[in-house]
C-alpha positions as CSV (number, residue, x, y, z in Angstrom):
1,M,129.7,116.9,5.0
2,V,128.4,117.5,8.9
3,A,125.1,117.6,9.1
4,V,123.9,119.4,12.3
5,T,120.7,118.3,13.3
6,A,119.7,114.7,13.9
7,R,116.6,113.0,12.2
8,T,117.0,109.3,12.3
9,D,118.0,107.3,15.4
10,R,120.3,104.2,15.9
11,D,121.1,101.2,17.3
12,L,124.6,102.7,19.0
13,L,125.3,98.5,19.6
14,L,126.0,99.2,23.3
15,P,124.9,97.3,26.2
16,D,121.5,97.2,27.2
17,R,122.2,99.5,30.3
18,V,123.7,102.3,28.5
19,R,122.1,102.1,24.9
20,P,119.4,105.6,24.1
21,V,116.0,104.4,24.4
22,G,114.2,106.7,21.7
23,A,112.8,110.3,21.5
24,D,113.1,111.9,24.8
25,R,113.2,108.8,26.9
26,F,115.0,108.1,30.0
27,V,118.4,106.2,30.0
28,D,119.9,104.1,33.1
29,V,123.5,104.8,32.8
30,R,124.7,103.0,35.9
31,G,122.1,100.1,35.1
32,G,121.0,100.0,38.6
33,A,125.1,100.3,40.2
34,P,125.5,102.3,42.8
35,A,129.4,103.6,41.8
36,Q,128.9,107.2,42.1
37,A,131.2,107.9,38.6
38,G,132.5,106.1,36.2
39,T,133.1,105.5,32.1
40,F,132.2,104.4,29.1
41,A,134.8,104.2,26.3
42,F,133.1,103.9,22.7
43,D,135.0,103.4,19.2
44,R,133.1,103.6,16.2
45,S,135.7,105.3,14.3
46,D,135.2,102.7,11.2
47,S,131.7,103.5,11.0
48,D,129.4,105.8,9.6
49,E,126.9,108.0,11.2
50,I,125.5,107.2,14.6
51,V,122.3,108.8,15.9
52,T,121.0,108.4,19.6
53,G,118.1,110.0,19.4
54,W,116.9,112.9,22.1
55,H,117.1,111.4,25.3
56,H,118.4,112.4,28.8
57,H,120.2,110.7,32.2
58,D,120.5,111.0,35.8
59,M,124.1,112.0,35.9
60,H,126.3,114.6,34.9
61,Q,128.3,113.6,31.3
62,V,131.7,114.7,29.9
63,E,132.2,113.4,26.8
64,Y,136.1,113.7,25.1
65,A,136.7,112.6,21.9
66,L,140.5,110.5,21.4
67,R,139.8,111.0,17.7
68,G,137.0,111.2,15.2
69,T,133.3,114.5,15.9
70,V,131.3,114.3,18.7
71,E,127.8,117.1,17.6
72,V,125.7,117.4,20.2
73,E,122.5,118.6,20.1
74,T,119.7,120.4,23.0
75,R,116.6,122.4,22.5
76,T,118.0,125.2,22.4
77,A,121.8,125.0,20.8
78,H,124.0,123.0,18.9
79,Y,127.0,121.9,20.0
80,L,130.8,120.5,18.2
81,L,133.4,118.6,19.4
82,P,135.9,118.4,17.6
83,P,138.9,115.9,18.8
84,Q,140.8,116.8,22.4
85,Q,137.4,118.6,22.9
86,A,134.9,117.5,25.9
87,V,131.0,118.2,25.8
88,W,129.6,118.8,29.5
89,I,126.0,117.7,29.5
90,P,124.3,118.2,33.0
91,A,122.3,115.5,34.3
92,G,118.3,116.0,32.9
93,L,119.2,117.3,30.1
94,E,117.5,116.4,27.3
95,H,119.6,116.3,23.9
96,C,120.7,114.6,20.7
97,T,124.4,113.2,20.0
98,T,125.7,112.7,16.5
99,I,128.5,110.3,16.1
100,R,130.7,110.4,13.0
101,R,133.7,107.5,13.1
102,V,134.7,108.5,16.8
103,S,136.8,106.8,19.8
104,T,135.2,108.7,22.8
105,V,135.6,108.3,26.4
106,S,132.3,109.8,28.7
107,V,132.6,109.8,32.4
108,F,129.4,110.1,34.5
109,F,129.1,111.9,37.6
110,A,125.9,111.8,40.1
111,P,124.5,114.9,40.5
112,E,126.1,115.7,44.1
113,L,129.8,115.2,42.8
114,V,129.6,118.6,40.7
115,P,126.9,120.5,42.4
116,D,127.6,123.6,40.1
117,A,126.7,122.4,37.2
118,G,124.5,124.4,35.4
119,D,121.9,123.9,33.1
120,R,122.8,123.6,29.5
121,A,125.8,122.2,27.8
122,R,128.8,123.5,26.7
123,V,131.9,122.3,24.5
124,L,135.4,122.6,26.8
125,A,139.2,122.6,25.9
126,A,140.6,119.8,27.2
127,A,143.9,120.5,29.5
128,P,146.4,117.7,29.2
129,V,145.9,117.1,32.8
130,V,142.1,116.4,32.7
131,R,142.6,114.4,29.6
132,E,144.9,112.0,31.2
133,M,143.1,111.6,34.1
134,I,139.6,110.6,31.6
135,V,141.7,108.4,30.3
136,H,143.3,106.7,33.1
137,A,139.5,107.0,34.6
138,M,138.5,104.1,31.8
139,R,139.3,101.5,34.0
140,W,136.6,101.6,36.6
141,P,133.2,101.7,34.4
142,V,130.0,103.5,35.8
143,W,128.2,100.0,36.0
144,R,130.8,98.6,37.9
145,T,129.4,97.0,41.3
146,D,132.3,96.7,43.8
147,P,133.0,99.3,46.1
148,D,136.7,100.5,45.7
149,P,137.8,103.6,47.5
150,R,140.1,104.2,44.6
151,A,138.3,105.3,42.3
152,D,136.2,107.2,44.6
153,T,138.5,109.1,45.5
154,F,140.1,109.7,42.0
155,F,136.8,110.5,40.9
156,L,136.1,113.1,43.5
157,A,139.4,114.9,42.1
158,L,138.5,114.4,39.3
159,A,134.6,116.7,40.0
160,G,136.6,118.9,41.5
161,L,138.5,120.0,38.4
162,V,136.1,119.3,36.2
163,S,133.9,121.8,38.6
164,D,136.6,124.7,37.3
165,W,137.2,123.3,34.0
166,L,133.5,124.6,33.4
167,D,134.2,128.2,33.9
168,H,136.2,127.6,30.1
169,E,133.8,127.2,27.6
170,T,134.5,127.4,23.8
171,P,132.1,129.2,21.4
172,L,132.0,125.7,19.2
173,R,127.9,125.9,19.1
174,L,125.1,127.5,16.5
175,P,122.1,128.8,18.0
176,T,118.4,126.2,17.2
177,S,114.8,127.8,17.1
178,S,111.9,126.5,17.8
179,D,110.1,128.7,15.3
180,P,109.6,127.0,12.2
181,L,110.2,129.9,10.0
182,I,114.2,130.1,11.8
183,A,114.8,126.5,11.9
184,A,113.6,126.0,7.9
185,A,116.5,129.2,7.5
186,M,118.5,127.3,9.3
187,A,117.8,124.1,7.7
188,Y,118.6,125.1,4.4
189,T,121.4,127.5,5.1
190,R,123.1,124.5,6.6
191,E,122.5,122.3,3.1
192,H,124.0,124.5,1.5
193,L,127.1,126.1,2.6
194,D,128.7,125.8,-0.6
195,D,126.9,128.7,-2.6
196,V,123.7,129.6,-0.1
197,T,122.9,133.3,-0.1
198,V,119.8,135.1,1.9
199,V,118.2,135.4,-1.5
200,D,118.3,131.6,-1.7
201,V,117.7,130.8,1.7
202,A,114.4,133.4,1.3
203,R,112.7,132.2,-1.4
204,A,113.5,128.5,0.0
205,V,111.1,129.6,3.4
206,G,108.7,131.2,1.6
207,V,109.6,135.4,2.4
208,S,111.4,138.1,1.4
209,D,115.0,138.2,2.4
210,R,114.8,141.6,4.6
211,T,111.9,140.0,6.7
212,L,114.1,136.5,7.0
213,R,117.5,139.2,8.0
214,R,115.1,140.5,10.8
215,A,113.4,137.6,11.7
216,F,116.7,135.4,12.0
217,A,118.1,138.7,14.1
218,S,114.8,139.0,16.7
219,T,114.9,135.7,17.3
220,T,118.6,134.3,17.1
221,G,120.5,137.3,18.7
222,M,123.3,137.2,15.9
223,S,122.3,138.3,11.6
224,W,121.6,135.1,9.0
225,R,125.2,136.5,7.9
226,R,127.2,135.7,11.0
227,Y,125.4,132.2,11.0
228,L,126.3,131.7,8.1
229,L,130.2,132.1,8.5
230,E,130.3,130.5,12.2
231,A,127.7,127.5,10.7
232,R,131.1,127.1,7.4
233,L,133.6,127.5,10.2
234,L,132.0,124.3,12.7
235,R,131.8,123.0,9.7
236,A,135.7,123.2,8.4
237,M,136.7,122.5,11.7
238,A,135.0,118.7,11.1
239,L,136.4,118.0,8.1
240,L,140.3,119.7,9.6
241,S,140.0,116.9,12.1
242,G,138.4,113.9,10.0
243,V,140.4,110.3,9.8
244,S,142.2,109.7,6.6
245,P,142.0,110.3,3.7
246,S,142.3,113.9,5.0
247,P,141.0,116.3,2.7
248,T,143.3,119.5,1.4
249,V,143.1,123.2,2.6
250,L,141.7,124.2,-0.7
251,D,139.0,121.4,-0.7
252,V,137.7,122.1,3.2
253,A,137.6,125.7,2.1
254,T,135.9,125.6,-1.3
255,E,133.5,122.8,0.4
256,V,132.0,125.2,2.7
257,G,131.8,127.8,0.9
258,F,134.8,130.1,0.5
259,E,135.9,131.6,-2.5
260,S,139.8,131.9,-1.5
261,V,142.4,129.5,1.2
262,S,143.5,132.9,2.3
263,A,139.4,134.0,2.9
264,F,139.3,131.0,4.9
265,T,142.4,130.9,6.6
266,R,142.0,134.7,7.8
267,A,138.4,133.7,8.8
268,F,139.2,130.6,10.8
269,R,142.5,131.6,12.1
270,A,139.9,134.5,13.6
271,F,137.7,131.9,14.7
272,V,139.6,128.9,16.6
273,G,142.7,131.2,17.0
274,E,145.0,128.9,14.7
275,P,145.6,128.4,11.0
276,P,143.8,125.5,9.3
277,T,146.9,123.5,9.3
278,A,147.7,123.8,13.0
279,Y,144.6,123.0,13.8
280,R,144.4,120.2,12.2
281,R,147.8,119.3,13.0
282,R,147.0,119.5,16.3
283,V,143.4,117.0,17.0
284,T,145.1,114.7,14.8
285,G,148.6,113.9,15.6
């Protein structure tokens, strides 16, 4: 099951220089080192869910998932990062990351290397050349202290590719809300994807279903039913890209609330661009 809101802080067991340090706290990913760019590789493919807590840092981050799924929540949206995708987190953006059985590589850039980065996170489809460059960059950690002209040249080239890459966002995100009513409705919806109805949600948050529909659309810009559909499909993507033993497509369809495999497959293809079986082969192969 994919939780879409991080609720607890846990020690990531990372070196002190890169360990998140709590809610709304600054993380010095370089640990005082002078590098303008570098990487951090993280492998917890054998662990359960880990939550970083809310934090920010002074470098742009591109996190690429080799295996497993990552979820990034900001104050305005919640992003799903399946395997072979990357999430862009600009410098200074407060975020909370939820990690489930993953192997990832993060590339950090000083802000001047990617000057037109924007101020929001986004999920990006990783082109083969970018994937290979990210993996190659693992030889140069972000906390290195020795100068290396080869590394400087390499990261400058990668930063240029990333600048162009930011225009190719994938819609793997859900809205969030600071409105307590809408936030509660979203949480209840995500926690009951298999059989939830708008009447159930309205009863849970103490309003009529008509009031909930209107408030939800006004606050988020999308209908509650569309939110439910996208939450179900994002959960399905995470389940299909998980480590073995993988659930069947029928199991996934049932868990996220579809009445039939055919209905699930149609919705999944429309949202992702390929059927569930092809998606699983691609991201787990």
